[in-house]
C-alpha positions as a printed Julia matrix, in Angstrom:
644×3 Matrix{Float64}:
   0.0     0.0     0.0
   1.47    3.35   -1.07
   0.92    5.93    1.65
   0.62    9.61    0.74
  -0.22   13.09    1.97
  -2.83   15.48    0.64
  -4.54   18.77    1.3
  -7.96   20.39    0.87
  -7.98   23.32   -1.56
 -10.58   25.84   -2.68
  -9.57   27.41   -6.0
 -12.83   29.41   -6.03
 -11.51   31.32   -2.98
  -8.37   32.6    -4.7
  -7.46   34.49   -7.9
  -6.67   32.15  -10.77
  -3.14   33.52  -11.05
  -2.37   31.97   -7.65
  -3.35   28.41   -8.57
  -0.18   27.31  -10.37
   2.09   28.61   -7.6
  -0.06   26.93   -4.97
   0.14   23.64   -6.87
   3.91   23.91   -7.18
   4.3    24.56   -3.46
   2.05   21.61   -2.63
   4.22   19.28   -4.68
   7.41   20.76   -3.24
   6.08   20.01    0.25
   5.57   16.36   -0.67
   1.79   16.45   -1.09
   0.32   14.3    -3.84
  -3.47   14.52   -3.35
  -5.76   17.56   -3.36
  -9.5    17.69   -2.65
 -11.61   20.35   -4.37
 -15.14   21.5    -5.24
 -17.26   20.13   -2.38
 -18.64   23.58   -1.46
 -18.64   25.29   -4.86
 -22.18   24.74   -6.21
 -22.94   28.48   -6.41
 -19.89   28.99   -8.67
 -20.71   25.92  -10.76
 -24.35   26.94  -11.26
 -24.95   30.59  -10.3
 -28.51   30.43  -11.62
 -30.79   27.44  -12.19
 -29.61   25.65  -15.32
 -26.81   28.14  -16.1
 -23.59   26.17  -15.69
 -20.21   27.87  -15.39
 -17.55   25.17  -15.32
 -14.7    26.65  -17.34
 -12.99   27.85  -14.16
 -13.24   24.33  -12.76
 -11.76   22.89  -15.96
  -8.81   25.22  -15.55
  -8.35   24.44  -11.86
  -8.35   20.69  -12.53
  -5.86   21.09  -15.37
  -3.57   23.34  -13.3
  -3.51   21.03  -10.28
  -3.31   17.83  -12.28
  -0.57   19.1   -14.58
   1.53   19.89  -11.52
   1.4    16.19  -10.6
  -1.41   16.24   -8.05
  -4.16   13.62   -7.92
  -7.58   15.16   -7.39
 -10.44   14.13   -5.14
 -13.55   15.74   -6.59
 -16.24   16.47   -4.0
 -19.86   16.62   -5.11
 -21.24   20.0    -3.94
 -24.52   18.81   -2.44
 -23.71   19.83    1.17
 -24.1    23.52    0.24
 -27.04   24.15   -2.1
 -27.04   27.76   -3.39
 -29.6    30.36   -2.36
 -31.71   30.01   -5.49
 -32.36   26.39   -4.52
 -34.42   27.57   -1.53
 -36.62   29.68   -3.82
 -37.09   26.68   -6.06
 -37.81   24.26   -3.19
 -38.84   26.28   -0.11
 -39.81   23.13    1.81
 -36.45   21.39    1.31
 -35.0    22.72    4.56
 -34.45   20.34    7.46
 -36.65   21.0    10.5
 -35.43   20.6    14.07
 -37.27   18.78   16.86
 -38.99   22.02   17.9
 -40.46   22.46   14.43
 -38.09   25.25   13.38
 -36.69   25.14    9.81
 -32.9    25.25    9.45
 -32.39   28.47    7.5
 -30.07   29.35    4.62
 -26.82   31.16    5.48
 -24.5    28.34    6.45
 -24.37   24.77    5.14
 -26.13   21.38    5.28
 -29.49   23.18    5.03
 -31.4    20.32    3.4
 -33.6    17.45    4.44
 -32.4    14.03    3.23
 -36.03   13.0     2.56
 -36.97   15.86    0.2
 -37.56   14.35   -3.24
 -37.16   17.63   -5.09
 -33.74   18.23   -3.59
 -32.74   14.61   -4.29
 -33.54   15.23   -7.95
 -31.48   18.44   -7.97
 -28.55   16.55   -6.45
 -28.85   13.77   -9.02
 -28.87   16.39  -11.77
 -25.71   18.25  -10.69
 -23.84   15.01   -9.93
 -24.79   13.7   -13.39
 -23.45   16.9   -14.99
 -20.15   16.66  -13.13
 -19.74   12.92  -13.61
 -20.28   13.19  -17.37
 -17.85   16.08  -17.68
 -15.07   14.8   -15.41
 -15.66   11.07  -14.99
 -12.97   10.12  -17.51
 -10.6    12.99  -16.67
  -7.2    11.42  -15.86
  -6.57   13.96  -13.09
  -9.67   12.89  -11.12
  -8.39    9.99   -9.01
 -11.28    9.75   -6.5
 -14.72   11.17   -5.79
 -16.12   12.32   -2.45
 -19.9    12.27   -2.02
 -21.27   15.4    -0.32
 -19.45   16.4     2.9
 -19.77   15.21    6.5
 -23.22   13.67    6.52
 -24.81   14.4     9.87
 -22.69   17.42   10.75
 -24.56   20.04   12.81
 -27.18   17.48   13.88
 -28.87   17.37   10.48
 -29.75   13.67   10.12
 -32.94   13.86   12.2
 -35.34   16.13   10.33
 -38.95   16.64   11.4
 -40.09   18.08    8.07
 -43.2    17.23    6.07
 -41.03   15.23    3.65
 -39.54   13.21    6.52
 -43.01   12.66    8.0
 -44.31   11.24    4.72
 -41.19    9.15    4.27
 -41.4     7.76    7.8
 -45.02    6.68    7.32
 -44.11    4.86    4.12
 -41.07    3.27    5.75
 -43.13    1.97    8.68
 -45.79    0.62    6.32
 -43.11   -1.34    4.47
 -41.47   -2.56    7.68
 -44.63   -3.7     9.51
 -47.09   -4.27    6.62
 -50.09   -3.56    8.87
 -50.82   -1.0    11.54
 -51.93   -3.8    13.87
 -48.48   -5.37   13.58
 -46.89   -1.99   14.38
 -49.17   -1.54   17.4
 -48.2    -4.96   18.74
 -44.46   -4.52   18.08
 -44.33   -1.11   19.77
 -46.66   -1.93   22.66
 -49.0     0.91   21.7
 -51.69   -0.38   24.04
 -49.7     1.5    26.68
 -51.16    4.99   27.29
 -53.76    4.34   24.54
 -51.21    5.06   21.81
 -52.81    2.58   19.38
 -53.2     3.74   15.79
 -56.02    2.93   13.38
 -53.96    3.55   10.22
 -50.48    4.56    9.13
 -51.92    7.97    8.24
 -52.29    8.6    11.98
 -48.58    8.03   12.63
 -46.81   11.18   13.78
 -43.12   11.93   14.21
 -41.75   11.36   17.75
 -41.21   15.02   18.65
 -43.07   17.66   20.65
 -44.83   15.05   22.78
 -45.92   16.09   26.28
 -43.46   13.7    27.9
 -41.22   10.89   26.65
 -42.3     9.39   23.33
 -42.51    5.62   22.99
 -38.89    4.38   22.75
 -39.92    1.93   20.01
 -41.32    4.86   18.01
 -38.16    6.88   18.49
 -35.94    3.9    17.64
 -37.88    3.26   14.45
 -37.46    6.93   13.5
 -33.71    6.66   14.08
 -33.55    3.64   11.79
 -35.6     5.43    9.14
 -33.46    8.58    9.31
 -30.3     6.51    8.93
 -31.75    4.72    5.92
 -32.47    8.1     4.3
 -28.79    9.05    4.53
 -27.84    5.69    3.02
 -30.35    6.17    0.2
 -29.18    9.74   -0.48
 -25.57    8.59   -0.7
 -26.46    5.59   -2.86
 -28.15    7.84   -5.42
 -24.91    9.75   -5.98
 -22.79    6.59   -6.04
 -24.9     5.0    -8.77
 -24.51    8.05  -10.99
 -20.77    8.37  -10.41
 -20.15    4.69  -11.15
 -21.87    5.04  -14.51
 -19.27    7.57  -15.66
 -16.09    6.98  -13.64
 -13.87    4.13  -12.51
 -12.26    6.21   -9.79
 -12.92    5.05   -6.2
 -15.73    6.66   -4.22
 -15.47    7.83   -0.61
 -17.19    9.96    1.98
 -15.66   11.95    4.85
 -17.29   10.94    8.14
 -16.66   12.67   11.47
 -15.51   11.94   15.01
 -18.08   10.53   17.43
 -20.72   10.95   14.75
 -23.3     8.23   15.33
 -26.55    9.64   13.93
 -26.6     7.2    10.99
 -25.17    3.76   10.32
 -21.77    4.27    8.7
 -21.4     0.54    8.03
 -24.53    0.57    5.85
 -23.51    3.79    4.12
 -20.04    2.4     3.47
 -21.39   -0.57    1.53
 -21.86    1.72   -1.5
 -18.39    3.27   -1.25
 -14.85    2.03   -1.9
 -13.05    3.95    0.83
 -14.04    5.38    4.21
 -12.46    8.62    5.31
 -12.92   10.8     8.34
 -12.1    14.32    9.49
  -9.67   14.29   12.41
  -9.61   17.34   14.7
  -7.99   16.09   17.93
  -7.98   19.37   19.86
 -11.54   20.35   18.99
 -12.76   16.85   19.8
 -11.02   16.86   23.18
 -12.89   20.01   24.19
 -16.27   19.38   22.53
 -16.73   15.62   22.23
 -15.23   14.01   25.29
 -16.73   14.24   28.77
 -13.54   13.69   30.73
 -12.72   15.97   33.64
 -10.86   19.24   33.39
  -7.59   17.7    34.6
  -7.62   15.24   31.69
  -8.45   17.99   29.2
  -5.74   20.24   30.62
  -3.17   17.42   30.42
  -3.91   16.81   26.72
  -5.1    20.27   25.73
  -2.53   20.75   22.95
  -2.15   17.1    21.94
  -5.66   15.62   21.92
  -6.93   12.56   23.76
  -4.45    9.65   23.34
  -7.15    7.2    22.2
  -9.83    9.22   20.42
  -8.07    9.43   17.05
  -6.92    5.8    17.17
 -10.46    4.62   17.89
 -11.79    6.34   14.79
  -8.89    5.12   12.66
  -9.83    1.56   13.62
 -13.57    2.22   13.2
 -13.26    3.67    9.71
 -10.86    0.96    8.65
 -13.78   -1.38    9.43
 -16.34    0.85    7.7
 -14.11    0.94    4.6
 -13.52   -2.83    4.71
  -9.79   -2.22    5.01
  -9.47    0.96    2.91
  -9.58    4.29    4.68
  -8.15    7.83    4.71
  -8.03   10.9     6.88
  -9.64   13.46    4.58
  -9.22   16.44    6.92
  -6.36   16.5     9.44
  -6.12   19.39   11.87
  -2.97   21.48   11.24
  -3.4    24.18   13.89
  -6.15   25.94   15.87
  -9.7    25.27   14.64
 -12.61   27.72   14.79
 -15.55   25.68   16.1
 -14.67   24.37   19.58
 -15.51   26.12   22.86
 -11.83   27.06   23.08
  -9.41   26.77   20.18
  -5.8    26.26   21.19
  -2.72   25.63   19.07
  -1.17   22.15   19.03
   2.25   21.42   20.48
   5.03   21.54   17.88
   5.2    18.11   16.3
   1.56   17.09   16.72
   0.62   17.58   13.05
   3.37   15.07   12.3
   2.42   12.68   15.12
  -1.26   12.61   14.1
  -0.32   11.76   10.53
   2.03    8.95   11.53
  -0.52    7.49   13.91
  -3.05    7.35   11.08
  -0.55    5.58    8.82
   0.27    3.09   11.58
  -3.44    2.24   11.74
  -3.53    1.61    8.0
  -4.43    4.96    6.39
  -3.68    5.22    2.68
  -3.82    9.03    2.64
  -3.68   11.76    5.28
  -4.98   15.05    3.92
  -4.58   18.3     5.85
  -7.36   20.86    6.1
  -6.69   23.28    4.57
  -4.01   24.64    2.24
  -4.4    28.34    3.01
  -6.29   29.89    5.9
  -9.27   31.85    4.62
  -9.34   35.58    5.45
 -13.14   35.7     5.33
 -16.39   34.03    6.45
 -17.09   31.44    9.15
 -13.75   29.57    9.05
 -11.38   32.53    8.93
 -10.01   31.49   12.35
  -9.29   27.94   11.17
  -5.56   27.45   10.53
  -4.15   25.98    7.34
  -0.75   24.9     6.09
  -0.34   28.5     4.94
  -1.35   31.72    6.67
  -3.79   34.04    4.86
  -0.79   35.99    3.51
   0.6    32.74    1.99
   3.51   32.51    4.43
   4.11   29.02    5.8
   2.21   28.1     8.94
   3.94   25.74   11.43
   2.25   22.59   10.13
   3.65   22.97    6.6
   7.13   22.02    7.74
   5.78   19.09    9.73
   3.84   17.84    6.69
   7.01   18.11    4.57
   8.9    16.13    7.22
   6.26   13.36    7.14
   6.48   13.28    3.34
  10.26   12.86    3.48
   9.96   10.12    6.14
   7.31    8.28    4.11
   9.77    8.08    1.22
  12.21    6.22    3.48
   9.69    3.94    5.22
   8.59    0.69    3.51
   4.91    0.61    2.58
   3.0    -1.74    4.84
  -0.55   -2.11    6.03
  -1.54   -2.2     9.68
  -0.98   -5.5    11.48
  -3.75   -8.01   12.14
  -4.91   -7.48   15.72
  -5.59  -10.3    18.15
  -8.28   -8.33   20.01
 -11.53   -7.01   18.55
 -14.42   -4.85   19.74
 -17.88   -5.0    18.16
 -19.39   -1.57   17.41
 -23.05   -1.05   16.54
 -24.67    2.27   15.61
 -28.25    1.18   16.5
 -27.02    0.31   19.99
 -25.78    3.88   20.41
 -29.21    5.15   19.28
 -30.97    2.82   21.69
 -29.13    4.13   24.73
 -29.65    7.71   23.57
 -33.37    6.99   23.22
 -33.65    5.5    26.69
 -30.44    6.12   28.66
 -32.15    5.48   32.02
 -29.23    7.37   33.55
 -28.35   10.95   32.66
 -24.74   10.09   31.83
 -25.22    6.72   30.13
 -23.72    6.61   26.64
 -23.33    3.54   24.46
 -20.43    5.22   22.65
 -18.66    6.08   25.9
 -19.11    2.55   27.29
 -17.44    1.06   24.23
 -14.76    3.76   24.15
 -13.85    3.06   27.78
 -13.27   -0.6    26.88
 -11.2     0.44   23.88
  -9.16    2.84   26.03
  -8.53    0.11   28.6
  -7.18   -2.25   25.95
  -4.99    0.45   24.41
  -3.54    1.28   27.84
  -2.5    -2.39   28.0
  -0.58   -2.08   24.73
  -3.06   -3.89   22.5
  -3.67   -3.5    18.79
  -7.44   -3.55   18.25
  -9.72   -4.2    15.32
 -13.28   -2.89   15.34
 -15.92   -5.19   13.89
 -19.42   -4.48   12.55
 -22.41   -5.96   14.4
 -22.96   -8.56   11.68
 -19.41   -9.95   11.84
 -19.61  -13.57   10.73
 -16.06  -14.81   11.4
 -14.19  -14.18   14.64
 -11.5   -16.83   14.18
  -8.65  -14.32   13.73
  -9.03  -13.06   17.32
  -8.1   -14.37   20.74
 -10.43  -11.97   22.57
 -13.65  -10.28   21.4
 -15.27   -7.54   23.51
 -18.98   -6.77   22.99
 -20.12   -3.93   25.27
 -23.7    -2.67   25.37
 -24.95   -4.4    22.21
 -28.68   -3.6    21.95
 -29.57   -6.86   20.24
 -27.4    -9.49   18.52
 -27.75  -10.25   14.83
 -28.24  -13.84   13.68
 -24.85  -13.69   11.96
 -23.04  -12.62   15.1
 -24.84  -15.3    17.14
 -23.64  -17.95   14.71
 -20.1   -16.53   14.77
 -20.05  -16.58   18.57
 -21.35  -20.16   18.63
 -18.41  -21.25   16.45
 -15.82  -19.07   18.18
 -13.12  -20.77   20.3
 -11.55  -17.65   21.81
 -12.62  -15.54   24.76
 -15.65  -13.23   24.79
 -16.44  -10.38   27.15
 -19.99   -9.03   27.06
 -20.45   -5.61   28.61
 -23.49   -4.47   30.59
 -26.76   -3.72   28.8
 -26.02   -6.31   26.1
 -28.82   -8.41   24.63
 -31.53   -6.85   26.8
 -33.99   -5.66   24.1
 -35.41   -7.0    20.87
 -35.25   -5.01   17.64
 -38.51   -3.21   18.51
 -37.15   -2.05   21.87
 -39.07   -4.49   24.04
 -37.72   -6.65   26.88
 -37.32  -10.23   25.59
 -39.59  -12.95   26.96
 -36.79  -14.47   29.06
 -35.81  -11.03   30.43
 -32.29  -11.36   29.03
 -29.45  -10.95   28.73
 -30.09  -12.85   25.49
 -26.46  -13.76   24.79
 -24.89  -17.02   23.54
 -23.36  -18.9    26.47
 -24.96  -16.69   29.15
 -27.69  -18.35   31.24
 -28.32  -15.59   33.8
 -31.6   -13.72   34.24
 -31.7    -9.94   34.42
 -33.87   -9.31   37.46
 -33.58   -5.52   37.34
 -31.21   -2.72   36.36
 -30.22    0.51   38.01
 -28.3     3.56   36.9
 -25.7     4.89   39.32
 -25.19    8.64   39.86
 -21.6     9.94   39.84
 -21.54   10.33   43.61
 -22.63    6.71   44.28
 -20.34    4.13   42.59
 -20.81    0.47   43.47
 -17.77   -0.99   45.2
 -16.42   -4.31   43.95
 -14.9    -7.03   46.07
 -11.77   -6.79   43.91
 -10.11   -3.4    43.27
 -12.31   -0.91   41.46
 -15.97    0.08   41.19
 -18.95   -0.06   38.91
 -20.09    3.38   37.74
 -23.11    4.63   35.81
 -24.84    1.21   35.53
 -25.51   -2.08   37.33
 -27.52   -5.14   36.24
 -28.85   -7.38   39.01
 -28.21  -10.83   37.53
 -29.62  -14.07   38.88
 -27.05  -16.73   38.03
 -25.62  -20.07   39.05
 -23.2   -19.28   41.91
 -20.58  -21.47   40.2
 -20.58  -19.03   37.26
 -19.83  -15.97   39.41
 -16.2   -15.05   38.69
 -16.3   -11.75   40.6
 -18.75  -10.12   43.01
 -19.59   -6.69   44.3
 -18.53   -5.78   47.81
 -21.96   -6.82   49.08
 -21.83  -10.18   47.32
 -23.87   -9.64   44.15
 -22.66  -11.1    40.81
 -20.32   -8.63   39.1
 -18.66  -10.83   36.46
 -20.02  -14.14   35.22
 -18.1   -16.85   33.44
 -19.39  -19.81   31.44
 -16.49  -21.53   29.66
 -14.87  -18.98   27.35
 -17.69  -16.43   27.79
 -17.61  -13.65   30.37
 -20.41  -11.2    31.14
 -20.07   -7.94   33.1
 -22.97   -6.86   35.29
 -21.89   -3.22   35.39
 -19.82   -0.45   33.86
 -16.28   -0.78   35.3
 -14.31    2.29   36.25
 -10.78    2.6    34.77
  -9.17    0.62   37.6
 -11.63   -2.28   37.37
 -11.68   -2.17   33.57
  -7.92   -2.45   33.23
  -7.72   -5.18   35.87
 -10.45   -7.3    34.25
  -9.08   -6.81   30.74
  -5.53   -7.63   31.88
  -6.75  -10.9    33.4
  -8.66  -11.79   30.24
  -5.66  -11.03   28.03
  -3.53  -13.35   30.15
  -6.12  -16.09   29.92
  -6.22  -15.64   26.15
  -2.43  -15.98   25.99
  -1.83  -12.34   25.03
   0.89  -10.19   26.53
  -0.32   -7.03   28.26
   2.16   -4.16   28.24
   0.99   -1.48   30.68
   1.76    1.75   28.87
   2.97    4.89   30.65
   0.38    7.67   30.86
   0.15    9.32   27.42
   2.12    6.67   25.5
   0.36    4.46   22.96
   1.5     1.94   20.36
   0.32    0.4    17.09
   1.97   -2.1    14.76
   2.16   -2.25   11.0
   3.29   -5.34    9.14
   6.89   -4.11    9.34
   7.21   -1.79   12.36
   5.88   -1.03   15.8
   5.12    2.65   16.4
   5.01    4.53   19.71
   3.22    7.88   20.08
   3.83   10.24   22.98
   0.7    12.26   23.76
   2.15   13.54   27.02
   3.37   17.14   27.34
   6.83   15.95   28.39
   9.31   13.2    27.46
   8.62    9.54   28.3
  11.27    6.91   28.95
  10.41    3.67   27.17
  12.54    0.65   26.32
  15.75    2.55   26.93
  14.82    5.54   24.82
  13.51    8.98   25.73
  10.55    9.85   23.5
   9.98   13.63   23.48
   6.6    15.3    23.84
   4.69   15.02   20.56
   7.31   12.48   19.51
   7.03    9.38   17.35
   9.33    6.39   17.74
   9.37    3.24   15.63
  11.04   -0.16   15.78
  11.57   -2.64   12.99
   9.86   -5.99   13.49
  12.28   -7.67   11.07
  15.5    -7.45   13.09
  14.53   -8.74   16.52
  12.79   -5.44   17.33
  16.06   -3.53   17.43
  15.38    0.16   17.85
  15.26    2.39   14.82
  14.31    5.88   15.92
  13.03    8.73   13.84
  15.0    11.95   13.62
């Protein structure tokens, strides 16, 4: 696999006489990919039906002739103002019934048929014109589906679409009433025409209703993306990708990815630390200028799974961003570290956002590789250093992990729909397990919820899985390694009802879930062994011989039946690391307890170490500086080979 660097570029933002010099400087810095056009619809079609594409022809020719490979982004994330006049009801509507107005981006509802037709039309125009262009080496559909909470729309178009979707799913309104338990509170419907959207109810809407709406909304994103993919494939052989986001769970990326060739994501470690993690202020202060040590790695592994092995970073943070609560500058070296960590996890391309900082509009405070005056920003030199190092490093994919975690988007929706505890999060539960394994030096693969073959792994962790697919059940039945089920796994059916046997409905687990309780932050449940349960506890009735660990007051905390373990609660970091370390030992895997801030990942040829701490770390006889990367060859008895 040939690894490469890229950058996001907006020729429509700059005078044409600057393009050739920009392209030359990109190549001189070691960049080989450039993404363009994803926000340029108003310049492509300033009035309905009046296309102006000559400037785009020239931009493509200028960039391509300089030796750059182009990712062409379809412009459907930013419909121009005239589109609203043409389709005034195309705007997404929030849960309070307020339309999302023009003046920013992503101001469309995925369910609006008129806007779908407009998107198909412009994508067809672009695919016909550029599909065979030798400079176009990949296509990106739209931009950041779901950004700004735009998947769930409560518009008239979504309402009509949801009714049709439910009619297809349940076939009769009586079947829907039974599946959802609508006899409760006299919520029974006489026809699908009576079905409303699950917003603006007096109190909590039926969780089955809300879960069905989440599934519908996700399917609309998948359908919207599929429409563009079908058109592009008719006219181009270049691979198709989409740029997902961090901790973005509003639609099923696995389903969306089935129509694409490559998954990519937009990595902004400092913004994510502030806005998308709920760790305490001490943790955020410790990693303020580096980012959380595990957040980027988790998404690298997730999108490698979504892309079925092929994935990129489409937007890599180079400096301060503009959208977090506070926007700090990274430590020197972090733009290099983040890139190398992505490559160690198997990235084909890392693309920085953006080439030149814009001096206008909403993102004028977002750094680029260049300042607005075209002088080099700090990250340009770091990108050039990575490019030079890539030329010296053998190409190799990420190594096959021996540990896997199963991730399921519907499970995240389920525990958002009915968290039962204010701070319960399906994403956070899984991420805590991932973090615990990383702190023990493990390489980790993330698997989709329909994984059918687990034989490559010695340990599979399945935390908080709403309901198990038939494929995963069969895979678990055939699996000879060790399994750890987390709390709240297998406790609902697909229609959000408690199963007849109460659950947990998990292969190899014979316990009965008598009741569950959520634990407030000030009342953890003490375990007999070191550590506590936090946030959640399941009261399990089980054979005493299957109780591997207990709470301090003697209740089952960890069950074991052969190679299958089941947690009754959410372990705090101390308990999580202890339990995982014991399981790794039982599975015959070596646990290397990493120093705070140090993480590792292996490729097929090297093992990489990444220092997220704000000071040097001593490891294996070498001092790794803050924001430093260190690698060892796996071919010569792991003898050290350090970067400059």
